[in-house]
C-alpha positions as CSV (number, residue, x, y, z in Angstrom):
1,P,103.8,-173.8,90.5
2,A,106.7,-171.5,91.3
3,T,108.9,-173.4,88.8
4,E,106.3,-173.3,86.1
5,T,105.7,-169.6,86.3
6,P,109.4,-168.6,85.9
7,A,109.7,-171.0,83.0
8,P,107.1,-169.4,80.8
9,A,108.4,-165.9,82.0
10,A,111.9,-166.9,81.1
11,T,110.7,-168.3,77.7
12,T,108.8,-165.0,77.1
13,E,111.8,-163.0,78.1
14,A,114.1,-165.3,76.2
15,T,111.9,-164.9,73.0
16,T,111.5,-161.1,73.3
17,P,115.2,-160.5,74.0
18,A,116.3,-163.2,71.6
19,A,114.9,-161.0,68.8
20,T,117.2,-158.2,69.9
21,T,120.0,-159.6,72.1
22,S,120.3,-163.4,71.7
23,T,122.0,-162.8,68.4
24,P,124.4,-159.9,69.2
25,A,126.8,-161.0,66.4
26,A,124.0,-160.7,63.8
27,T,122.8,-157.4,65.1
28,T,126.3,-155.9,65.6
29,Q,127.6,-157.1,62.3
30,P,125.0,-155.2,60.2
31,A,125.4,-152.2,62.4
32,Q,129.1,-152.3,61.9
33,T,128.5,-152.8,58.2
34,Q,125.9,-149.9,58.2
35,T,128.4,-147.7,60.1
36,T,131.1,-148.4,57.6
37,T,128.7,-147.8,54.8
38,T,127.5,-144.6,56.4
39,Q,131.1,-143.4,56.9
40,S,131.9,-144.4,53.3
41,S,128.8,-142.5,52.1
42,Q,129.8,-139.5,54.2
43,Q,133.3,-139.4,52.7
44,T,131.9,-139.7,49.3
45,T,129.3,-136.9,50.0
46,Q,132.2,-134.8,51.5
47,A,134.3,-135.4,48.3
48,T,131.6,-134.6,46.0
49,T,130.6,-131.5,48.0
50,T,134.3,-130.3,47.9
51,Q,134.4,-130.8,44.1
52,Q,131.1,-129.0,43.7
53,A,132.3,-126.1,45.9
54,Q,135.5,-125.9,43.9
55,Q,133.6,-125.8,40.6
56,T,131.2,-123.3,42.1
57,N,134.0,-121.0,43.1
58,T,135.5,-121.1,39.7
59,T,132.1,-120.4,38.2
60,T,131.3,-117.7,40.7
61,K,134.4,-115.7,39.9
62,A,133.6,-115.6,36.2
63,S,129.8,-115.0,36.7
64,G,130.6,-112.5,39.4
65,N,132.4,-110.4,36.9
66,A,129.6,-110.8,34.4
67,Q,127.1,-110.0,37.1
68,T,129.0,-106.7,37.7
69,V,128.9,-105.9,34.1
70,I,125.1,-106.7,33.9
71,N,124.3,-104.8,37.1
72,A,126.2,-101.8,35.8
73,A,124.3,-101.8,32.6
74,L,120.9,-102.5,34.2
75,S,121.6,-99.5,36.5
76,Q,121.5,-97.3,33.4
77,I,117.9,-98.3,32.4
78,G,116.1,-95.0,31.6
79,T,119.2,-93.1,30.6
80,P,118.5,-91.3,27.3
81,Y,120.3,-92.5,24.2
82,V,122.7,-89.8,23.0
83,W,124.7,-90.4,19.9
84,G,128.4,-90.6,21.0
85,G,127.2,-90.5,24.6
86,S,129.4,-92.0,27.3
87,T,128.1,-90.2,30.5
88,P,126.1,-92.6,32.8
89,G,122.8,-91.3,33.9
90,V,123.0,-88.4,31.4
91,G,123.3,-90.0,27.9
92,L,124.7,-93.1,26.5
93,D,124.8,-94.8,23.0
94,C,125.2,-98.4,22.7
95,S,128.9,-98.7,22.8
96,G,129.1,-96.1,25.5
97,L,126.8,-98.3,27.6
98,V,129.1,-101.4,26.9
99,Q,132.2,-99.4,27.7
100,Y,130.7,-98.1,30.9
101,A,129.4,-101.5,32.1
102,Y,132.7,-103.3,31.5
103,A,134.7,-100.5,33.3
104,Q,132.7,-101.3,36.4
105,A,134.2,-104.8,36.3
106,G,137.7,-103.4,35.7
107,V,137.8,-104.2,31.9
108,S,138.9,-101.3,29.7
109,L,137.1,-101.3,26.2
110,D,137.5,-99.1,23.2
111,R,134.8,-96.6,22.6
112,V,133.2,-97.8,19.3
113,T,131.5,-100.9,18.3
114,T,133.9,-102.0,15.7
115,A,136.8,-101.7,18.2
116,Q,134.8,-103.6,20.8
117,E,134.5,-106.5,18.5
118,G,138.0,-107.4,19.2
119,A,137.7,-107.3,23.0
120,G,137.4,-111.0,23.4
121,Q,136.7,-114.3,21.8
122,R,134.0,-114.8,19.3
123,V,131.2,-117.1,20.5
124,S,128.3,-118.8,18.8
125,L,124.8,-117.2,19.3
126,D,123.8,-120.7,20.5
127,N,126.3,-120.7,23.2
128,L,125.7,-117.3,24.9
129,Q,126.5,-116.6,28.4
130,P,125.5,-113.6,30.6
131,G,127.9,-110.8,30.0
132,D,128.6,-111.6,26.3
133,I,128.6,-108.6,24.0
134,L,126.1,-109.0,21.1
135,F,126.8,-107.3,17.8
136,W,124.6,-106.4,14.8
137,G,126.1,-106.0,11.4
138,G,129.2,-107.7,9.8
139,A,132.5,-108.2,11.6
140,G,134.5,-105.0,11.2
141,A,131.4,-103.1,10.3
142,S,129.1,-103.5,13.3
143,Y,126.5,-100.8,13.8
144,H,125.1,-101.8,17.2
145,D,126.0,-103.6,20.4
146,A,124.4,-104.8,23.6
147,I,125.1,-106.9,26.7
148,Y,123.5,-110.3,27.0
149,I,121.9,-110.7,30.5
150,G,120.7,-114.3,30.0
151,G,117.3,-115.9,29.2
152,G,117.3,-114.6,25.6
153,Q,117.5,-111.0,26.9
154,Y,119.9,-108.1,26.5
155,V,120.3,-104.6,27.7
156,H,121.2,-101.8,25.2
157,A,120.9,-98.2,24.3
158,P,118.7,-98.5,21.2
159,Q,118.4,-95.3,19.1
160,P,117.7,-91.6,19.4
161,G,114.4,-90.9,21.1
162,E,114.7,-94.1,23.3
163,S,116.4,-94.9,26.5
164,V,118.6,-97.8,27.8
165,K,116.3,-100.7,28.2
166,T,116.2,-104.5,27.9
167,A,114.9,-106.4,24.9
168,S,114.6,-110.0,23.7
169,I,116.6,-111.6,21.0
170,S,114.2,-112.2,18.2
171,S,114.1,-112.8,14.5
172,Y,113.0,-109.2,14.1
173,F,116.3,-107.8,15.4
174,M,118.7,-110.7,15.6
175,P,122.3,-110.1,16.6
176,S,124.9,-111.1,13.9
177,F,127.6,-112.4,16.3
178,A,128.8,-112.3,19.8
179,V,132.0,-111.8,21.8
180,R,132.9,-113.1,25.2
181,V,135.2,-110.9,27.1
182,L,134.9,-112.5,30.6
């Protein structure tokens, strides 16, 4: 009876451990493969993350300047429109607002819309980026400009009797062209 008892116990122990330890090579091999795969995945993830970080840093630099322009323009919401105005918080016209906002990002622009047209590269209205300058009227004869802030919106100093505000691009008051400075 003493011999019979250990035999089933040994069989039971052998069966249970066999699933986990009797085939150490089979268990170890997949674990090594898994470790190698995990290391390879981690290296790929690290490489991808590094590439994304480099792309983000490049994008952040450009959008950071654009965000400075946008924040400066938005800070003037409520400032009255004054024809020829270039005093933040007191009175601005459209090109005065654009000139002020870009100056906050370290970019010097001329004072009037027609001169501001040449400040950068012309871009399609279908390819606008925040910070682009929108113009109304023909090239060389623009009569209004504004700063695109994204999402189909812009900030501008509209006309006498109104104040700096945001508006949406619409067919009612569609810009004619745009210029990218940053």
